ROZA-521752 format. One record per atom (N, C-alpha, C): atom name; residue number from 1; x, y, z negated; residue in three letters. Coordinates in pm, whole numbers, plus 50000, padded with zeros to 5 digits. Example, Ala and Ser with C-alpha at 12.3 -4.5 7.8 and 13.67 -1.06 7.14 Angstrom:
<atom: N nr: 1 px: 51319 py: 49431 pz: 49220 rest: ALA>
<atom: CA nr: 1 px: 51230 py: 49550 pz: 49220 rest: ALA>
<atom: C nr: 1 px: 51320 py: 49670 pz: 49220 rest: ALA>
<atom: N nr: 2 px: 51285 py: 49775 pz: 49292 rest: SER>
<atom: CA nr: 2 px: 51367 py: 49894 pz: 49286 rest: SER>
<atom: C nr: 2 px: 51290 py: 50003 pz: 49213 rest: SER>
***
This chain:
<atom: N nr: 1 px: 52350 py: 51868 pz: 49900 rest: UNK>
<atom: CA nr: 1 px: 52211 py: 51811 pz: 49959 rest: UNK>
<atom: C nr: 1 px: 52198 py: 51680 pz: 49937 rest: UNK>
<atom: N nr: 2 px: 52275 py: 51596 pz: 49946 rest: UNK>
<atom: CA nr: 2 px: 52270 py: 51456 pz: 49911 rest: UNK>
<atom: C nr: 2 px: 52202 py: 51429 pz: 49765 rest: UNK>
<atom: N nr: 3 px: 52318 py: 51493 pz: 49688 rest: UNK>
<atom: CA nr: 3 px: 52283 py: 51496 pz: 49513 rest: UNK>
<atom: C nr: 3 px: 52142 py: 51527 pz: 49496 rest: UNK>
<atom: N nr: 4 px: 52085 py: 51622 pz: 49557 rest: UNK>
<atom: CA nr: 4 px: 51950 py: 51674 pz: 49559 rest: UNK>
<atom: C nr: 4 px: 51847 py: 51536 pz: 49600 rest: UNK>
<atom: N nr: 5 px: 51878 py: 51506 pz: 49684 rest: UNK>
<atom: CA nr: 5 px: 51779 py: 51374 pz: 49727 rest: UNK>
<atom: C nr: 5 px: 51772 py: 51288 pz: 49652 rest: UNK>
<atom: N nr: 6 px: 51911 py: 51220 pz: 49591 rest: UNK>
<atom: CA nr: 6 px: 51933 py: 51097 pz: 49500 rest: UNK>
<atom: C nr: 6 px: 51845 py: 51126 pz: 49364 rest: UNK>
<atom: N nr: 7 px: 51870 py: 51264 pz: 49339 rest: UNK>
<atom: CA nr: 7 px: 51795 py: 51310 pz: 49198 rest: UNK>
<atom: C nr: 7 px: 51626 py: 51333 pz: 49213 rest: UNK>
<atom: N nr: 8 px: 51610 py: 51365 pz: 49331 rest: UNK>
<atom: CA nr: 8 px: 51447 py: 51352 pz: 49381 rest: UNK>
<atom: C nr: 8 px: 51422 py: 51215 pz: 49352 rest: UNK>
<atom: N nr: 9 px: 51472 py: 51105 pz: 49409 rest: UNK>
<atom: CA nr: 9 px: 51420 py: 50963 pz: 49460 rest: UNK>
<atom: C nr: 9 px: 51341 py: 50923 pz: 49317 rest: UNK>
<atom: N nr: 10 px: 51414 py: 50921 pz: 49194 rest: UNK>
<atom: CA nr: 10 px: 51343 py: 50856 pz: 49081 rest: UNK>
<atom: C nr: 10 px: 51180 py: 50948 pz: 49036 rest: UNK>
<atom: N nr: 11 px: 51201 py: 51070 pz: 49070 rest: UNK>
<atom: CA nr: 11 px: 51077 py: 51152 pz: 49054 rest: UNK>
<atom: C nr: 11 px: 50968 py: 51099 pz: 49175 rest: UNK>
<atom: N nr: 12 px: 51013 py: 51092 pz: 49273 rest: UNK>
<atom: CA nr: 12 px: 50926 py: 51024 pz: 49356 rest: UNK>
<atom: C nr: 12 px: 50878 py: 50905 pz: 49355 rest: UNK>
<atom: N nr: 13 px: 50967 py: 50818 pz: 49286 rest: UNK>
<atom: CA nr: 13 px: 50892 py: 50668 pz: 49273 rest: UNK>
<atom: C nr: 13 px: 50814 py: 50686 pz: 49138 rest: UNK>
<atom: N nr: 14 px: 50829 py: 50785 pz: 49060 rest: UNK>
<atom: CA nr: 14 px: 50730 py: 50816 pz: 48952 rest: UNK>
<atom: C nr: 14 px: 50625 py: 50856 pz: 48993 rest: UNK>
<atom: N nr: 15 px: 50620 py: 50920 pz: 49060 rest: UNK>
<atom: CA nr: 15 px: 50473 py: 51007 pz: 49170 rest: UNK>
<atom: C nr: 15 px: 50403 py: 50931 pz: 49216 rest: UNK>
<atom: N nr: 16 px: 50485 py: 50791 pz: 49306 rest: UNK>
<atom: CA nr: 16 px: 50395 py: 50709 pz: 49380 rest: UNK>
<atom: C nr: 16 px: 50355 py: 50578 pz: 49272 rest: UNK>
<atom: N nr: 17 px: 50428 py: 50549 pz: 49162 rest: UNK>
<atom: CA nr: 17 px: 50367 py: 50490 pz: 49087 rest: UNK>
<atom: C nr: 17 px: 50240 py: 50541 pz: 49002 rest: UNK>
<atom: N nr: 18 px: 50259 py: 50653 pz: 48983 rest: UNK>
<atom: CA nr: 18 px: 50141 py: 50720 pz: 48917 rest: UNK>
<atom: C nr: 18 px: 50015 py: 50730 pz: 48994 rest: UNK>
<atom: N nr: 19 px: 50039 py: 50799 pz: 49122 rest: UNK>
<atom: CA nr: 19 px: 49934 py: 50787 pz: 49233 rest: UNK>
<atom: C nr: 19 px: 49917 py: 50642 pz: 49254 rest: UNK>
<atom: N nr: 20 px: 49985 py: 50551 pz: 49256 rest: UNK>
<atom: CA nr: 20 px: 49909 py: 50397 pz: 49289 rest: UNK>
<atom: C nr: 20 px: 49866 py: 50343 pz: 49157 rest: UNK>
<atom: N nr: 21 px: 49895 py: 50378 pz: 49045 rest: UNK>
<atom: CA nr: 21 px: 49799 py: 50330 pz: 48933 rest: UNK>
<atom: C nr: 21 px: 49669 py: 50396 pz: 48913 rest: UNK>
<atom: N nr: 22 px: 49675 py: 50543 pz: 48989 rest: UNK>
<atom: CA nr: 22 px: 49555 py: 50596 pz: 48965 rest: UNK>
<atom: C nr: 22 px: 49447 py: 50555 pz: 49069 rest: UNK>
<atom: N nr: 23 px: 49476 py: 50502 pz: 49177 rest: UNK>
<atom: CA nr: 23 px: 49385 py: 50498 pz: 49301 rest: UNK>
<atom: C nr: 23 px: 49383 py: 50345 pz: 49308 rest: UNK>
<atom: N nr: 24 px: 49487 py: 50258 pz: 49299 rest: UNK>
<atom: CA nr: 24 px: 49505 py: 50123 pz: 49338 rest: UNK>
<atom: C nr: 24 px: 49504 py: 49997 pz: 49245 rest: UNK>
<atom: N nr: 25 px: 49546 py: 50044 pz: 49133 rest: UNK>
<atom: CA nr: 25 px: 49592 py: 49920 pz: 49029 rest: UNK>
<atom: C nr: 25 px: 49459 py: 49854 pz: 48981 rest: UNK>
<atom: N nr: 26 px: 49342 py: 49918 pz: 49006 rest: UNK>
<atom: CA nr: 26 px: 49217 py: 49852 pz: 48955 rest: UNK>
<atom: C nr: 26 px: 49195 py: 49695 pz: 49051 rest: UNK>
<atom: N nr: 27 px: 49265 py: 49713 pz: 49162 rest: UNK>
<atom: CA nr: 27 px: 49237 py: 49585 pz: 49261 rest: UNK>
<atom: C nr: 27 px: 49382 py: 49533 pz: 49272 rest: UNK>
<atom: N nr: 28 px: 49503 py: 49599 pz: 49280 rest: UNK>
<atom: CA nr: 28 px: 49628 py: 49546 pz: 49321 rest: UNK>
<atom: C nr: 28 px: 49713 py: 49567 pz: 49237 rest: UNK>
<atom: N nr: 29 px: 49789 py: 49446 pz: 49234 rest: UNK>
<atom: CA nr: 29 px: 49916 py: 49448 pz: 49163 rest: UNK>
<atom: C nr: 29 px: 50032 py: 49478 pz: 49234 rest: UNK>
<atom: N nr: 30 px: 50149 py: 49528 pz: 49194 rest: UNK>
<atom: CA nr: 30 px: 50267 py: 49558 pz: 49282 rest: UNK>
<atom: C nr: 30 px: 50391 py: 49496 pz: 49214 rest: UNK>
<atom: N nr: 31 px: 50371 py: 49417 pz: 49103 rest: UNK>
<atom: CA nr: 31 px: 50469 py: 49357 pz: 49048 rest: UNK>
<atom: C nr: 31 px: 50487 py: 49203 pz: 49114 rest: UNK>
<atom: N nr: 32 px: 50628 py: 49164 pz: 49159 rest: UNK>
<atom: CA nr: 32 px: 50641 py: 49054 pz: 49204 rest: UNK>
<atom: C nr: 32 px: 50590 py: 48942 pz: 49110 rest: UNK>
<atom: N nr: 33 px: 50556 py: 48843 pz: 49159 rest: UNK>
<atom: CA nr: 33 px: 50468 py: 48717 pz: 49089 rest: UNK>
<atom: C nr: 33 px: 50364 py: 48767 pz: 49020 rest: UNK>
<atom: N nr: 34 px: 50294 py: 48876 pz: 49027 rest: UNK>
<atom: CA nr: 34 px: 50152 py: 48891 pz: 48949 rest: UNK>
<atom: C nr: 34 px: 50064 py: 48813 pz: 49055 rest: UNK>
<atom: N nr: 35 px: 49960 py: 48756 pz: 48987 rest: UNK>
<atom: CA nr: 35 px: 49822 py: 48708 pz: 49089 rest: UNK>
<atom: C nr: 35 px: 49762 py: 48819 pz: 49143 rest: UNK>
<atom: N nr: 36 px: 49703 py: 48772 pz: 49265 rest: UNK>
<atom: CA nr: 36 px: 49638 py: 48874 pz: 49329 rest: UNK>
<atom: C nr: 36 px: 49509 py: 48906 pz: 49253 rest: UNK>
<atom: N nr: 37 px: 49434 py: 49021 pz: 49238 rest: UNK>
<atom: CA nr: 37 px: 49323 py: 49046 pz: 49216 rest: UNK>
<atom: C nr: 37 px: 49222 py: 49048 pz: 49294 rest: UNK>
<atom: N nr: 38 px: 49123 py: 49129 pz: 49278 rest: UNK>
<atom: CA nr: 38 px: 49009 py: 49162 pz: 49407 rest: UNK>
<atom: C nr: 38 px: 49088 py: 49205 pz: 49523 rest: UNK>
<atom: N nr: 39 px: 49200 py: 49256 pz: 49504 rest: UNK>
<atom: CA nr: 39 px: 49292 py: 49261 pz: 49629 rest: UNK>
<atom: C nr: 39 px: 49444 py: 49214 pz: 49628 rest: UNK>
<atom: N nr: 40 px: 49512 py: 49198 pz: 49730 rest: UNK>
<atom: CA nr: 40 px: 49614 py: 49131 pz: 49771 rest: UNK>
<atom: C nr: 40 px: 49744 py: 49193 pz: 49661 rest: UNK>
<atom: N nr: 41 px: 49850 py: 49098 pz: 49616 rest: UNK>
<atom: CA nr: 41 px: 49938 py: 49166 pz: 49529 rest: UNK>
<atom: C nr: 41 px: 50027 py: 49244 pz: 49657 rest: UNK>
<atom: N nr: 42 px: 50073 py: 49343 pz: 49648 rest: UNK>
<atom: CA nr: 42 px: 50152 py: 49438 pz: 49727 rest: UNK>
<atom: C nr: 42 px: 50289 py: 49447 pz: 49732 rest: UNK>
<atom: N nr: 43 px: 50345 py: 49362 pz: 49625 rest: UNK>
<atom: CA nr: 43 px: 50495 py: 49383 pz: 49589 rest: UNK>
<atom: C nr: 43 px: 50544 py: 49281 pz: 49716 rest: UNK>
<atom: N nr: 44 px: 50663 py: 49350 pz: 49754 rest: UNK>
<atom: CA nr: 44 px: 50742 py: 49306 pz: 49884 rest: UNK>
<atom: C nr: 44 px: 50673 py: 49325 pz: 50004 rest: UNK>
<atom: N nr: 45 px: 50561 py: 49426 pz: 50005 rest: UNK>
<atom: CA nr: 45 px: 50480 py: 49457 pz: 50137 rest: UNK>
<atom: C nr: 45 px: 50562 py: 49513 pz: 50244 rest: UNK>
<atom: N nr: 46 px: 50678 py: 49566 pz: 50245 rest: UNK>
<atom: CA nr: 46 px: 50752 py: 49621 pz: 50338 rest: UNK>
<atom: C nr: 46 px: 50799 py: 49509 pz: 50443 rest: UNK>
<atom: N nr: 47 px: 50730 py: 49514 pz: 50572 rest: UNK>
<atom: CA nr: 47 px: 50783 py: 49411 pz: 50664 rest: UNK>
<atom: C nr: 47 px: 50696 py: 49292 pz: 50669 rest: UNK>
<atom: N nr: 48 px: 50605 py: 49283 pz: 50549 rest: UNK>
<atom: CA nr: 48 px: 50515 py: 49180 pz: 50544 rest: UNK>
<atom: C nr: 48 px: 50413 py: 49175 pz: 50659 rest: UNK>
<atom: N nr: 49 px: 50372 py: 49058 pz: 50704 rest: UNK>
<atom: CA nr: 49 px: 50241 py: 49045 pz: 50808 rest: UNK>
<atom: C nr: 49 px: 50126 py: 49085 pz: 50745 rest: UNK>
<atom: N nr: 50 px: 50076 py: 49190 pz: 50819 rest: UNK>
<atom: CA nr: 50 px: 49949 py: 49214 pz: 50785 rest: UNK>
<atom: C nr: 50 px: 49849 py: 49093 pz: 50739 rest: UNK>
<atom: N nr: 51 px: 49794 py: 49099 pz: 50618 rest: UNK>
<atom: CA nr: 51 px: 49705 py: 48996 pz: 50582 rest: UNK>
<atom: C nr: 51 px: 49800 py: 48867 pz: 50537 rest: UNK>
<atom: N nr: 52 px: 49923 py: 48902 pz: 50487 rest: UNK>
<atom: CA nr: 52 px: 50024 py: 48809 pz: 50484 rest: UNK>
<atom: C nr: 52 px: 50062 py: 48722 pz: 50337 rest: UNK>
<atom: N nr: 53 px: 49972 py: 48794 pz: 50264 rest: UNK>
<atom: CA nr: 53 px: 49954 py: 48709 pz: 50129 rest: UNK>
<atom: C nr: 53 px: 49909 py: 48591 pz: 50105 rest: UNK>
<atom: N nr: 54 px: 49988 py: 48465 pz: 50112 rest: UNK>
<atom: CA nr: 54 px: 49907 py: 48328 pz: 50116 rest: UNK>
<atom: C nr: 54 px: 49831 py: 48316 pz: 50013 rest: UNK>
<atom: N nr: 55 px: 49805 py: 48370 pz: 49912 rest: UNK>
<atom: CA nr: 55 px: 49767 py: 48358 pz: 49773 rest: UNK>
<atom: C nr: 55 px: 49641 py: 48416 pz: 49787 rest: UNK>
<atom: N nr: 56 px: 49597 py: 48519 pz: 49868 rest: UNK>
<atom: CA nr: 56 px: 49461 py: 48582 pz: 49922 rest: UNK>
<atom: C nr: 56 px: 49358 py: 48561 pz: 50022 rest: UNK>
<atom: N nr: 57 px: 49284 py: 48560 pz: 50017 rest: UNK>
<atom: CA nr: 57 px: 49154 py: 48531 pz: 50104 rest: UNK>
<atom: C nr: 57 px: 49090 py: 48663 pz: 50162 rest: UNK>
<atom: N nr: 58 px: 49170 py: 48703 pz: 50253 rest: UNK>
<atom: CA nr: 58 px: 49136 py: 48828 pz: 50338 rest: UNK>
<atom: C nr: 58 px: 49019 py: 48831 pz: 50432 rest: UNK>
<atom: N nr: 59 px: 48965 py: 48941 pz: 50424 rest: UNK>
<atom: CA nr: 59 px: 48871 py: 48952 pz: 50524 rest: UNK>
<atom: C nr: 59 px: 48901 py: 48913 pz: 50658 rest: UNK>
<atom: N nr: 60 px: 48804 py: 48896 pz: 50768 rest: UNK>
<atom: CA nr: 60 px: 48838 py: 48862 pz: 50914 rest: UNK>
<atom: C nr: 60 px: 48918 py: 48972 pz: 50987 rest: UNK>
<atom: N nr: 61 px: 48876 py: 49097 pz: 50928 rest: UNK>
<atom: CA nr: 61 px: 48932 py: 49194 pz: 51029 rest: UNK>
<atom: C nr: 61 px: 49070 py: 49198 pz: 50973 rest: UNK>
<atom: N nr: 62 px: 49124 py: 49146 pz: 50868 rest: UNK>
<atom: CA nr: 62 px: 49275 py: 49154 pz: 50842 rest: UNK>
<atom: C nr: 62 px: 49324 py: 49017 pz: 50856 rest: UNK>
<atom: N nr: 63 px: 49253 py: 48907 pz: 50872 rest: UNK>
<atom: CA nr: 63 px: 49304 py: 48754 pz: 50904 rest: UNK>
<atom: C nr: 63 px: 49345 py: 48794 pz: 51062 rest: UNK>
<atom: N nr: 64 px: 49270 py: 48846 pz: 51133 rest: UNK>
<atom: CA nr: 64 px: 49332 py: 48859 pz: 51282 rest: UNK>
<atom: C nr: 64 px: 49387 py: 48980 pz: 51305 rest: UNK>
<atom: N nr: 65 px: 49426 py: 49052 pz: 51228 rest: UNK>
<atom: CA nr: 65 px: 49549 py: 49157 pz: 51276 rest: UNK>
<atom: C nr: 65 px: 49668 py: 49122 pz: 51292 rest: UNK>
<atom: N nr: 66 px: 49742 py: 49209 pz: 51361 rest: UNK>
<atom: CA nr: 66 px: 49865 py: 49145 pz: 51411 rest: UNK>
<atom: C nr: 66 px: 49974 py: 49260 pz: 51380 rest: UNK>
<atom: N nr: 67 px: 50106 py: 49207 pz: 51363 rest: UNK>
<atom: CA nr: 67 px: 50216 py: 49308 pz: 51323 rest: UNK>
<atom: C nr: 67 px: 50228 py: 49288 pz: 51179 rest: UNK>
<atom: N nr: 68 px: 50330 py: 49403 pz: 51109 rest: UNK>
<atom: CA nr: 68 px: 50359 py: 49359 pz: 50997 rest: UNK>
<atom: C nr: 68 px: 50350 py: 49511 pz: 50935 rest: UNK>
<atom: N nr: 69 px: 50403 py: 49530 pz: 50811 rest: UNK>
<atom: CA nr: 69 px: 50361 py: 49660 pz: 50735 rest: UNK>
<atom: C nr: 69 px: 50476 py: 49743 pz: 50777 rest: UNK>
<atom: N nr: 70 px: 50480 py: 49864 pz: 50779 rest: UNK>
<atom: CA nr: 70 px: 50556 py: 49969 pz: 50827 rest: UNK>
<atom: C nr: 70 px: 50534 py: 50094 pz: 50738 rest: UNK>
<atom: N nr: 71 px: 50601 py: 50198 pz: 50681 rest: UNK>
<atom: CA nr: 71 px: 50580 py: 50307 pz: 50635 rest: UNK>
<atom: C nr: 71 px: 50458 py: 50371 pz: 50701 rest: UNK>
<atom: N nr: 72 px: 50487 py: 50385 pz: 50814 rest: UNK>
<atom: CA nr: 72 px: 50397 py: 50468 pz: 50883 rest: UNK>
<atom: C nr: 72 px: 50260 py: 50378 pz: 50933 rest: UNK>
<atom: N nr: 73 px: 50271 py: 50253 pz: 50935 rest: UNK>
<atom: CA nr: 73 px: 50130 py: 50187 pz: 50929 rest: UNK>
<atom: C nr: 73 px: 50028 py: 50193 pz: 50813 rest: UNK>
<atom: N nr: 74 px: 50149 py: 50170 pz: 50699 rest: UNK>
<atom: CA nr: 74 px: 50081 py: 50178 pz: 50573 rest: UNK>
<atom: C nr: 74 px: 50005 py: 50309 pz: 50554 rest: UNK>
<atom: N nr: 75 px: 50082 py: 50444 pz: 50595 rest: UNK>
<atom: CA nr: 75 px: 49992 py: 50577 pz: 50585 rest: UNK>
<atom: C nr: 75 px: 49878 py: 50574 pz: 50656 rest: UNK>
<atom: N nr: 76 px: 49884 py: 50519 pz: 50777 rest: UNK>
<atom: CA nr: 76 px: 49775 py: 50554 pz: 50867 rest: UNK>
<atom: C nr: 76 px: 49671 py: 50470 pz: 50806 rest: UNK>
<atom: N nr: 77 px: 49675 py: 50340 pz: 50753 rest: UNK>
<atom: CA nr: 77 px: 49589 py: 50231 pz: 50666 rest: UNK>
<atom: C nr: 77 px: 49530 py: 50318 pz: 50545 rest: UNK>
<atom: N nr: 78 px: 49620 py: 50367 pz: 50469 rest: UNK>
<atom: CA nr: 78 px: 49567 py: 50447 pz: 50342 rest: UNK>
<atom: C nr: 78 px: 49504 py: 50555 pz: 50375 rest: UNK>
<atom: N nr: 79 px: 49514 py: 50637 pz: 50480 rest: UNK>
<atom: CA nr: 79 px: 49437 py: 50770 pz: 50517 rest: UNK>
<atom: C nr: 79 px: 49281 py: 50712 pz: 50549 rest: UNK>
<atom: N nr: 80 px: 49255 py: 50620 pz: 50622 rest: UNK>
<atom: CA nr: 80 px: 49150 py: 50572 pz: 50651 rest: UNK>
<atom: C nr: 80 px: 49163 py: 50419 pz: 50679 rest: UNK>
<atom: N nr: 81 px: 49123 py: 50361 pz: 50596 rest: UNK>
<atom: CA nr: 81 px: 49134 py: 50175 pz: 50584 rest: UNK>
<atom: C nr: 81 px: 48992 py: 50143 pz: 50687 rest: UNK>
<atom: N nr: 82 px: 48894 py: 50184 pz: 50689 rest: UNK>
<atom: CA nr: 82 px: 48796 py: 50108 pz: 50747 rest: UNK>
<atom: C nr: 82 px: 48819 py: 50183 pz: 50888 rest: UNK>
<atom: N nr: 83 px: 48862 py: 50279 pz: 50934 rest: UNK>
<atom: CA nr: 83 px: 48873 py: 50334 pz: 51065 rest: UNK>
<atom: C nr: 83 px: 48982 py: 50213 pz: 51138 rest: UNK>
<atom: N nr: 84 px: 49099 py: 50174 pz: 51046 rest: UNK>
<atom: CA nr: 84 px: 49218 py: 50114 pz: 51114 rest: UNK>
<atom: C nr: 84 px: 49151 py: 49960 pz: 51120 rest: UNK>
<atom: N nr: 85 px: 49086 py: 49944 pz: 51035 rest: UNK>
<atom: CA nr: 85 px: 49050 py: 49779 pz: 51037 rest: UNK>
<atom: C nr: 85 px: 48858 py: 49765 pz: 51030 rest: UNK>
<atom: N nr: 86 px: 48794 py: 49807 pz: 51130 rest: UNK>
<atom: CA nr: 86 px: 48645 py: 49789 pz: 51089 rest: UNK>
<atom: C nr: 86 px: 48603 py: 49653 pz: 51031 rest: UNK>
<atom: N nr: 87 px: 48524 py: 49659 pz: 50921 rest: UNK>
<atom: CA nr: 87 px: 48475 py: 49532 pz: 50835 rest: UNK>
<atom: C nr: 87 px: 48579 py: 49471 pz: 50761 rest: UNK>
<atom: N nr: 88 px: 48665 py: 49580 pz: 50702 rest: UNK>
<atom: CA nr: 88 px: 48734 py: 49570 pz: 50591 rest: UNK>
<atom: C nr: 88 px: 48642 py: 49537 pz: 50450 rest: UNK>
<atom: N nr: 89 px: 48696 py: 49427 pz: 50393 rest: UNK>
<atom: CA nr: 89 px: 48625 py: 49438 pz: 50264 rest: UNK>
<atom: C nr: 89 px: 48648 py: 49522 pz: 50146 rest: UNK>
<atom: N nr: 90 px: 48783 py: 49604 pz: 50157 rest: UNK>
<atom: CA nr: 90 px: 48821 py: 49679 pz: 50062 rest: UNK>
<atom: C nr: 90 px: 48731 py: 49794 pz: 50061 rest: UNK>
<atom: N nr: 91 px: 48689 py: 49848 pz: 49929 rest: UNK>
<atom: CA nr: 91 px: 48599 py: 49968 pz: 49940 rest: UNK>
<atom: C nr: 91 px: 48723 py: 50092 pz: 49919 rest: UNK>
<atom: N nr: 92 px: 48660 py: 50194 pz: 49901 rest: UNK>
<atom: CA nr: 92 px: 48715 py: 50343 pz: 49883 rest: UNK>
<atom: C nr: 92 px: 48716 py: 50406 pz: 50017 rest: UNK>
<atom: N nr: 93 px: 48733 py: 50526 pz: 49990 rest: UNK>
<atom: CA nr: 93 px: 48741 py: 50616 pz: 50121 rest: UNK>
<atom: C nr: 93 px: 48865 py: 50647 pz: 50172 rest: UNK>
<atom: N nr: 94 px: 48981 py: 50602 pz: 50138 rest: UNK>
<atom: CA nr: 94 px: 49137 py: 50624 pz: 50191 rest: UNK>
<atom: C nr: 94 px: 49183 py: 50715 pz: 50066 rest: UNK>
<atom: N nr: 95 px: 49302 py: 50757 pz: 50113 rest: UNK>
<atom: CA nr: 95 px: 49372 py: 50875 pz: 50030 rest: UNK>
<atom: C nr: 95 px: 49389 py: 50959 pz: 50108 rest: UNK>
<atom: N nr: 96 px: 49309 py: 51084 pz: 50110 rest: UNK>
<atom: CA nr: 96 px: 49317 py: 51194 pz: 50228 rest: UNK>
<atom: C nr: 96 px: 49452 py: 51270 pz: 50183 rest: UNK>
<atom: N nr: 97 px: 49475 py: 51296 pz: 50049 rest: UNK>
<atom: CA nr: 97 px: 49585 py: 51379 pz: 50018 rest: UNK>
<atom: C nr: 97 px: 49713 py: 51354 pz: 50076 rest: UNK>
<atom: N nr: 98 px: 49787 py: 51393 pz: 50159 rest: UNK>
<atom: CA nr: 98 px: 49903 py: 51354 pz: 50214 rest: UNK>
<atom: C nr: 98 px: 49998 py: 51341 pz: 50129 rest: UNK>
<atom: N nr: 99 px: 50031 py: 51438 pz: 50050 rest: UNK>
<atom: CA nr: 99 px: 50140 py: 51393 pz: 49936 rest: UNK>
<atom: C nr: 99 px: 50119 py: 51281 pz: 49867 rest: UNK>
<atom: N nr: 100 px: 50021 py: 51263 pz: 49793 rest: UNK>
<atom: CA nr: 100 px: 49979 py: 51137 pz: 49750 rest: UNK>
<atom: C nr: 100 px: 50001 py: 51017 pz: 49807 rest: UNK>
<atom: N nr: 101 px: 49959 py: 51023 pz: 49942 rest: UNK>
<atom: CA nr: 101 px: 49956 py: 50914 pz: 50018 rest: UNK>
<atom: C nr: 101 px: 50106 py: 50878 pz: 50070 rest: UNK>
<atom: N nr: 102 px: 50177 py: 50976 pz: 50075 rest: UNK>
<atom: CA nr: 102 px: 50348 py: 50969 pz: 50104 rest: UNK>
<atom: C nr: 102 px: 50386 py: 50877 pz: 49983 rest: UNK>
<atom: N nr: 103 px: 50362 py: 50969 pz: 49856 rest: UNK>
<atom: CA nr: 103 px: 50407 py: 50904 pz: 49739 rest: UNK>
<atom: C nr: 103 px: 50379 py: 50736 pz: 49716 rest: UNK>
<atom: N nr: 104 px: 50254 py: 50686 pz: 49758 rest: UNK>
<atom: CA nr: 104 px: 50213 py: 50570 pz: 49725 rest: UNK>
<atom: C nr: 104 px: 50288 py: 50495 pz: 49857 rest: UNK>
<atom: N nr: 105 px: 50322 py: 50537 pz: 49965 rest: UNK>
<atom: CA nr: 105 px: 50379 py: 50444 pz: 50067 rest: UNK>
<atom: C nr: 105 px: 50498 py: 50432 pz: 50023 rest: UNK>
<atom: N nr: 106 px: 50576 py: 50544 pz: 49973 rest: UNK>
<atom: CA nr: 106 px: 50718 py: 50541 pz: 49933 rest: UNK>
<atom: C nr: 106 px: 50736 py: 50419 pz: 49813 rest: UNK>
<atom: N nr: 107 px: 50632 py: 50432 pz: 49721 rest: UNK>
<atom: CA nr: 107 px: 50637 py: 50323 pz: 49605 rest: UNK>
<atom: C nr: 107 px: 50623 py: 50200 pz: 49663 rest: UNK>
<atom: N nr: 108 px: 50541 py: 50182 pz: 49756 rest: UNK>
<atom: CA nr: 108 px: 50512 py: 50045 pz: 49808 rest: UNK>
<atom: C nr: 108 px: 50602 py: 50005 pz: 49878 rest: UNK>
<atom: N nr: 109 px: 50666 py: 50070 pz: 49960 rest: UNK>
<atom: CA nr: 109 px: 50786 py: 50012 pz: 50064 rest: UNK>
<atom: C nr: 109 px: 50931 py: 50006 pz: 49991 rest: UNK>
<atom: N nr: 110 px: 50927 py: 50031 pz: 49860 rest: UNK>
<atom: CA nr: 110 px: 51074 py: 50038 pz: 49794 rest: UNK>
<atom: C nr: 110 px: 51154 py: 49898 pz: 49793 rest: UNK>
***
């Protein structure tokens, strides 16, 4: 069983990268050292303070946010960003598909 999980991890990472590139890459980078674009760089997101990329000018909704990014919190955010942080400058309707959302979370929390 552990062997199957280890074999599935690369496929899951590929799915997450593909889902991220399809939905998020137009605004966000996920490579360490890449500059922020219209959205902050998401490399090293796990455990980072919400609104914590010092190179990015966040909306007031995120500047005042408390806590750090966890997989559960990111999943909740991706499902409906505007509900979690009303007044957020980020556009989009969230990632409603649970499998795609889980893959993106796994990719960004690596």
